[in-house]
N, C-alpha and C positions, 0 to 999 in steps of 0.2 A: 874603675870600670864596674866592679862588682857592686860597689856602693850605688853607682848610678843605675845599674840594672835593678837592684833591689828597690830603689826609689821609684823607678818606672813601674815595676810590678805593683808596688803599693798604691801608686796613683791610679793604675788601671783597676785594681780591686776596689778602691774607694768609688771610682766612677760607676762600676757595675753595681755595687751595693746601693749607691744613691739612686740609680735607675730602678732597682728593685723596690726601694722604699717608695718612690714616686708611683710606680705601678701598683704597689700594694695599697696605696692610699686612695685609689680610685674607688668610688662607691659601687657596691654590688647592685646588680639589676634588681628592682623591686619585684616581688612575686605576688600572685593573686592570693587572697586569704584562703585558709584551709577549707572553709565551707563555701567555696566559690560555686560548686555544682551541687545538684540534688543528691548525687551519689556520695558526697562527702559532707552532707548536712550535719550540723552540730546538734547534738541531742540535748533537749531541755528536760531535765529530770525532776526539778522542783520549781514551784512558783511561790512567790514572785521571783522572776528571773530577769536579770539585766546583763547586757553585753555591749561592749564598744569595740568596733573593728574598723580598720582602715580599708575602705573599698575602692580606693583610687585605681587599683590594678585589677579589680574584679571584672569578670567577663560576663557576656550574655550569650545564651545558646538557644537551641531549638526548644528545649523544655520551657524556658522563659516565654518564648513567643507563643507556644501552644496554650499555656495556662492564661496568658494575658489576652488571648483571643476571647476568653470568657469574661474578662474584666473590662478591658478597653482603656488601660492607662496609656498616656501618650508614648512612653517608652519604658523599658525596664533595664536601664543601664546599670552596670556594676552590681549585679544581683548577688546576694548571698542567701544560704538556705539553713533552715532549722527544722527539727522534727520534735513533735510533742505527742506523747501517748496520754490521752485525756483521762483524768481522774476527777475532774470537777465539771459541773454542768455548764458553766459560762466562763469564757475567757475574753480578755482584751489584749490587743497588741498595739503598742504605741511606739512610733519612730519619729515623733515630732521634735525631739530634742537633738536630732542629727544636725550636722553642719551644712546640710543641703536639704532641698525639698525631697523628702522620701515618701515612698508608698509601700504598701504591704498587701500581699495576697495570701490567703489561707486556702488550702486544698486538701482533699483526701484522695485515696486511690493508691496507685503505684507509679513509680517513675515511668514516664512515657504514656501513662493513661490516667491523668489526674482530672478530678472534677472540682470546680471552684466551690468554696463554702462562703467566703466573704472577701471583700477587697475594698481598698479606699486609700486616699491620700492621707498621710500623717498618722492615721490610726484606724483600727477596725475592731469589731467584736463579733463573737460567734457562739452559738449553742453547740455543745460538744456531746458526743456519745461516749460514755465511759469505756475505756479500753481501746478505742479507735485511734489510729495514728493520723496526725495532721501534719502537713508540710507547710511551713511558713517561709515565704520568699519576701525579702526586704530589698528595695532597689531605689535608684534615682529615677524619678518620673519626669525629669526635665531634659529635653533634647539638648545634646552637647555637653551635658554634665555627667561624667562617668560616676562620680561618687565623692566620698570624703570620709569624715568620721561618722560612721553610722552608730547611733545610740538606739538600742531596742529594749523595750520592757514588755514582758508578758506577765499578766497577773489575772487573778480571778475577777470576773466582772459581776456587777449587780444587774438583776433583771430590770426590764423596763418599768418605770414607776406606775403605781396604781393611781387612777384618777377618778374623781367624782365632782359634781357641782350642783348648786341650787340656784334658783332665780327667785328673788323676793316677789311676793304677789302684789306689792304696791310700788309704783314708780312716780316720778314727777314729770310734769310738762311745763316748759317755759312758754307762756302765752305769747310773748313778744317774738321770740325767735322760732317757736314751733319745734324746738329740740326737746327730746325726752331723755330723762336720766333713769337708768335701771341699775339694779345691784343684786348681790347675792353672795354666796360663798363658793370656794372651790377647795378640794382636798387633794393633796399630792403626797403619796407615801412612797418612800424610797429615795433614789437619787436621780435627778433629771438634769440634762444639759440645757433644756429650755422647756417652758410651759406657755401655752397659748390659749386664750379664750376668744372665741369668735362666734358670730351668729347674725341673726336678722330679727328686727322688730317690725311687725306688720300691724296696721290698723285699718279696719274697714270703715269708711266714712260715706255712708249711702252707696252710691255707685262707684265711688273712688276708693282706691286702695293706696294708702300712704305707707311707705316702707323705707328702711335704711339698714345698711350693713354696719356691724361694729366688730372691733378687734382689739385685744389687749396683748401686747407682746413683750412689754418691759415690766420689771420689778415684780414678777411673779415667782414665788419661792416654791420649794418643795420641802416636805418634812412636817406637814401638819395641815390644819384647816385655816384658811385665810379669807378675808372679805375682798370683794371686788365691786367696782362701780364704774360706769362709763356713760358719757353723754352721747346720744345717738342723733345724728343729723339726718333728716329725711331726704331722700333723693329728689323729691318734688312735693310741693304742698307743705303742710305743717301737721305735726301731731296735735291732737286735741284731748281734752279731758274725756276719759272713758276707757273702755276695754281695748287692750292690744294683745298681740300674741308674740311670743318669742320662740325661736328655734335656735338653740345654742349648743356649742360643743367646746369641751376642754380637751386639750391634747398635751401629753407629757412625753418627752423623748429623752433617751440617752443613747450611748453607743450600741447597745444591744437592740433597741427598737423603740416603738411608740405604743402607747395605749391612749384611747380616747373615750370620752363619755358624752353622750347626747342627751339633751333634755328639751321638752317642749312645754311651755307654761303660759298661762293667761295672766296678764298684768293689768291691774287697775291704775291707770294714769290719773293723777290728781294735780291740780294746779299748784305750782311751786315756783321757786326762783331759779 
């Protein structure tokens, strides 16, 4: 009897222990990230700065909605917050390497009373005032997607590129087609995400004015002075040998902003092929 009792007690203990093991194996509930709200924002003390955080359990609150009213993102799901006390004149914030489509908002002020500085999908940049505190909110801007693996990089940004251009005083006209070819140089100093040359070529022919728009958007570099050339198709009529006038603009942009350069020149069109 005692042996049977001891065996029963042992079996019962094993059953309870097994139950505890099974219960203990259940995964714990996931928690929001530590910087889920503006009050627990993570401080950025040095740049460049990078961070990766799981935002699948991050929440959205009234602070998100209030600042997004000044930005207009579709949603601010799964938002997390950072603070930065500025010591540099220009900063960029990049969340484009996240596992989901992310957006970013930069603001100043105090919690509950923020004013937007910059915002955008994937990345943004902003001019900073030394010593001022900036709040950075990163989030999913896709309805129905709470978040994922957020990857954020904050670094010093370069100013908008400096731009200039020239137009050569001699061009060519194709007698058969009536198209004109004009050329010149452009200068781009700094770093640009894109450079554009555009303008209009006008020619007065008695009582008739012949004109056409031109634009170059590809293969324009930054970091020096480069030649450009384009064939301009008139909107009606044909260009002819003689004087014509150009009004042209070069635009260079990066995340911080754009600079442009305008020029107006007289061009002598000569017969050519």
